[in-house]
N, C-alpha and C positions, 0 to 999 in steps of 0.2 A: 719504312719504320727506323730499322737499325740506323741507318747514314743519318737520321734526324737526330735520334739518343747517341749516336757518335759524334755528335757535332758537340752538342750540350754536354755530353761532358766533358770533352776537352776544353770546354769555355769555358764550368762550375771546379775543371780541375786546377786552373789557373787562375782562373779571377773569380770574387764574391759576386754574384749576382742575384739581385733582387727577382719576384715573380715577372712582372712589368717588364723587365729591361731584357732579360733572357726570353720570355713569351715573345718580344717585338722581334728578336732575330729573324723569328721567322712566321714573323706576320701575316704573310700571301698564302699560306697556308693552311688552309680550313675555312669555315666559311660559321658565323654565330658567336662565336666567341672571344672577350677581349683578349689582349695581351698576359693581364697578371692571369686569367684564368688559362689562358697557355700554355705559358710559365711553370704552375701550377702544375698544369696533366704532363710536362714534362717529366717534371721534377717525382712527382709521383711515381711515371713510369720507371725513372732512373732506381726510385727508393725500394722499387719490389724485387728488382732486377740482384740491386744488393743487398736484402733480405735474403730472395733465394739462394744467392751465392753463396751468403752466410752457414746458412742452414745445410748447406751443403761442404761445411768444410772450407770453404773458399777461399783464401785472405782478400779475394779481391773486393771481395762483398763488403766486408770493413773498413776498407779504405774506402770503398762509394758511399757509404752510410758519413761515417765523418765527415769525406768532404761536402756530402749534403746538409748534412746541420749544422758547418761553419760557414761555407760560402755562399749555400744554398739558403743558409738561415731558413729552412724547411723542416717542422714540426716534429712533420710522421719520422724524420728519420733520427731524429734528436729522441723521440719517446722509444724508438726503435733499440737503442742504444742502449738507452736508462732499462729496460726492461733486463737487457742480455748483462747489465749488469757494470757497463764501460761508462768511463769519464767520456762526457761531452761538452765541447768546447762550445765558446759561449756562437753565435751568428755576426759574423762579420757585415760592414757598412758594405753598401754594392758601390763597386768598382766604376757604374757609371754614371746615375744619378745621384750617388754618393745618402744615400737612404731619402732621395727629395717625394719620392713615390710612395715609401713608408707613412711620411709627412702630410699628405695631401689634405686629408683632413681638419688639419690647424686654417689650412691656406684657404680653402676652401669658407671656413667659417669666416676668416676674414673678408673676402670676398664678397660675401654675402652681405654683412654690414656696409661694408661700400656700397654696394647697391641698394640699401634701406634710401625710400624716400621718390626712388626714379620710380614713374611707370614708363612699363616698355611691355611688348608683345615678345618682339623676336631680340636675338643676340649672338652674340659671335664670341668664341677666346681665343684673342693672340696668346701668344708662347714666345718670350725673349730669355735665350738659351747665352750664358756666356761662349765665348768664342773658341776655350780652351774645354770645354766638354762636347763641342761640335766635334770636334779637332780627335776627342781623346775616343770619342765612338765612332769616329770614321778609321780611324787606324786600328781598331779592335774589328770596323769589319773586315781590314783588309786583311788583317792579321789570321784571321778563322775562315776565311775565303766566303762571305754571309752574301746570298743569295738573293734571301727572304724575304728581306726586311721593314720597315719601316722605322721613319724616323723619331729620335724622342722627342723632338717639338710637336709633332702628331700624336704623338697617344699622349703625353699630355693634355693638349688641346681638346684631343676627343673624353678623356679622361674627368677632368674638370667641367666641360659643358654638359657630362651626362650631370653631374652632380649637381650643377646648378640646374640646370633643368628638372630634376631629382627634385629639387625644394622649393622652386619656385612652380612649379608647372609652363614653364616657359618657351618656346621652340628657340631650338636654333637655327640660324640665316646665311646661308653661306656666300647670299649675296645681297640683299642688302637689309642688314639688322638693323635695329632701332638703338642698336649700343650696342660696344664693343669691349670685351674687358679685356686686358692687358697684363700681364700677367710676368714674373720671369721668379719660377721656383725655388731659384738657388740664396735672390736676393730677397725673396718675400717681398719685394713690391709689385703693388698693383695698382692698375690705376684704370679707372670707367671711361672710355670716350664715347661722348653722349653724339650719334649724328643728327643734323639738325631737323628740326623741323619746318618745312613748307606751306606756307599759309596763303592761297591766293584767292586775288579778289578784284572790286574795283575800285574805285575812289573816285570822287566829285571833288575839286575845289569850287568853291560857290564867295571868296575874294581873291581880292587881289593883296600882293605884297608880300607872298609865302612862296618860300622854293619848295620844292620836289624833298632836296637830301637836302642834310646840317650841313650850313654854310660856315667853313670856320672860316675864324678871321683870319684877310693875308696878312697883314702888318706880323700879328702877335704868333699865327700858326695856331692857335689853339689855347694860351697861356692867360691870354687877360690883357690888353693895354686899355691906355682913354679912347681908342678909335671904334673898340666892340663896345666901351661902358665895363670893360673887365669881363666879359662872358665868354668872351673866345671866338663869337659867333658874330658873323654880320645880322644875321636876322634872330630875333627869338624861340622860334619856333618855323619847323617845319613841316609838312607834308608827313615825312619819314617818322618825323621824334610823337607827332599827333596819335600814329600809329601803331607806333611801336612804344608805346608806355601800357596803357593797354594788357597789348600781347604777351611783351614780359612777367607782367602781373600776374594774366592767368596761367601764363604756361611756368614759371617760376625758373624764365631763360640765364643766357648772361650776359646776352648780349643780342642784336640784329643787324641785319643788311637786308638792306633794300633794293628792290630787282622792282623794272620798271618797263613797260612798251613804250621807249622813247619819255619824252619829258616835258611837259611847258615852262614861256618864261615866269621868273618869279611876277609878272604884273599879268600875268595872262590866265586866266579861270581854264579851269577845265571841267563843261556842264556834257549834256547827253546823257549814254549810259554809263560813262566814267571812262576811267583811263586803268589798262588791267594791269595789278602788278602782283609782286609776290615777295611776300617776307620769308626771310629765312631766319629762324631762331636757333641760335646757338647754345647750347648746352639745355638744354628744355629738361628740368624736373617733371613735367605734367605734360603731358603727351594729349589725353581723351580730356579734350577743352569743349567746354560748348561755344557754338564757332556763333549759335544766335544772340546769348549772352553777350559776345565779345564783342559784334559789330553794334549790341547794341550801348555798353560802356564807351568806344571810340567815338560813334556819333553822340553819344550824349554828351561827353565832355567837349568835346571841338565842334559843338552845336553853333552853327553857321557859320563855321569855316570850312570844315570837309565833311564829307558821309563817306562812309565806306557801303560794298553791297558786295551779296554773291558771297562769302568768304567757306570754302572747303581747301580740303591739305589734296595736296600733290606732293608727286615725285621729286627728286633733286632734276629730271631731265627736263622738268618743266622749266626754266629757270635759263634754259638754251633756244628752247621753243620761244618762253618770249621774248627774248633777246630780237629773232627774228619775224616777230609780230612790228617794231621798229617801222619798219615799210609799208606798213599799213594804209589802205587809205583814210584820210579826215575829212570833216569839215573844218572850216574855220570862221568865224564873224571877225571883221574888224572895220575899225571906225578909222577913215581916215577924211584927215582937212587941210584945203590944198592953200596953198600963200595969196588965192586968188577964186573968183567964181568960177565954174565950172556949167561948162554947158548943156543941155542934153545930147546934143550929137558929142560930146568928147566920153561922157557916159555909157552912151551904145562904143563907141572906141574901145574902150576898157573893155567891156563886157566881148568884145569881139575875139581883141588880141587876145585875153588870157581864156577862152575856152579853147578845148583842143590843142594844145599846143606842150611842146616841148620848153623846157624854162634851163638858162646854162646859170649859173651858182658858184662863184669862185667864195672860201672858206668868207663870212664874216669879220670883219676887222674885232669885231664887241667878242669873237668867242676863236679867235685866230691864236690865242693864249694858249689855248687845251684844247684847239683838232688842228690836224694836216690842213694846208694851206695847198688846196687842191681844186679842178673844175667839178661840181657834181649838175649834173642833168638831170633834172625832174620834170615827173608831166601834171599838167594843169589839166586837169577833167572838164570842168565848169566853172563860169563865174557869174554870178550875180549882183548886184549893183545897185542899190536904191535910193536916192537921195532925201539924204535928214535934212540941208541947210542948202541956201548958195555955192559956200564953199567947201562942203559936209561926204560925204555918203558913206553908206554901210555894205560892207562890199561880201559875200557870201562865195566859198572860195572851197570845190571839192578838190584833189587831190592827191598826188601822192605821198607816203608818209616822208617826214625831212624836209619839204622844201621850209624855206627862212621867210616867212609870210611879213616881218616884218623889212626886211631887204626886197623883196618883192616892191613894196609900196615906195622906198623909198631910193634903191637902185644902190647905196650902198657904195657912194664913187667910182660908180661903172663897176663895181664887183658881182652884180647881176643886173643878169640883160636879155630883155626888158626889163623895165621896171612900168609903172605905175605913171613914177615923174617924169619917165621918158618918152612915155605913150602919147602924153598932153602938156610937156613941155613945161613942167608946173610942179613950183617942190612938194613933197607931198609928206604929211607927218601922220605915223601910225596913232592914234589915240588909246583906243584898249581894243585887246585881241583876245579872243574866247576860242576855246575850243569845244566846236560844238557835237563832235562825235566823231567817235572811232569805228571805222568800219572792220570787222574780224571776221572770215572766211570763217 
């Protein structure tokens, strides 16, 4: 105890320190008290010792009381001096925090106003400090050989977090907070960093001609030009936009990002149970939303175009898992037209060729501008072929995810082999393509 008191006294004798900054130098000693309480306890012990020495006629006691009243801004020491008829010097501003801990109530009020309007259950406080402030404390610790302290940043974070929790009833979460308060106690700047909201579900696309994502005009890059009819987009709407509109209204978010387990072509439908997707809402003000009502709003506004189901909230880690689902087994339906009539034997040959086989596909010409040019091997589990007309058939293909079905039909100038065209030695054209199912484990 004597060593702690002596070290604290040497600090106060040289520098003015508030309760927080004094107590923080001994933060790792003892449990169950905050730094300000620890600092007050130390100052109380020093004041009592100073009072004892003064009553014994020891001049050192009066010096201690004066230092505690001025450099410690300690009311008990100042009161003792006044009762003794001594002049009392006003408390000085803390050398380390420059009085910022004393002004925290005003800063907390500012934070509470910033938080108003946000729905959240958990939060975290992040603190930014000027470099010179951190350097000053490091030099202070080195000067006095401080061994059991914690950083000013932690002290501010814990103290502000405790105040917010007391005001709101919300809990501090160090791992996955719903929002983070970023504060600089020295400039007074407060910023609310709202963590995204992730809503997962499945979508079905019942019509052709709608891309999955917003397709920016390649000529004007979204600025608007005659080619895109001054919309900045190649298509007036997308699956992403049809879902994002109602989602932003319900969550009062600022923007969205769309994630999915693969994508279908613009001219392909997505049927069956639908394609898994996650819509990431950025800076949502509302998190406790009625997902049933949201589903009804999306489906009502996009009636006949898309339909969503199984909406539920997920964590960020699910986005990574969703991307791994791109390789999930899929069932396609494609209507193929040949340049000539096709025999029953040729239909059987197509079935046999494209059942339990591995196919090599070089990146299709139509996507070469956005995909690496390389050969990919995909497995086809089963193919069923049904005649529609003399020169037209319907193929149902169960295969590994990532297979380019159109190129399986055409051959893509030899980049996919074997192909339907190659097997029957006749030009084959895909007329309609649908994703019938995505088989998830």
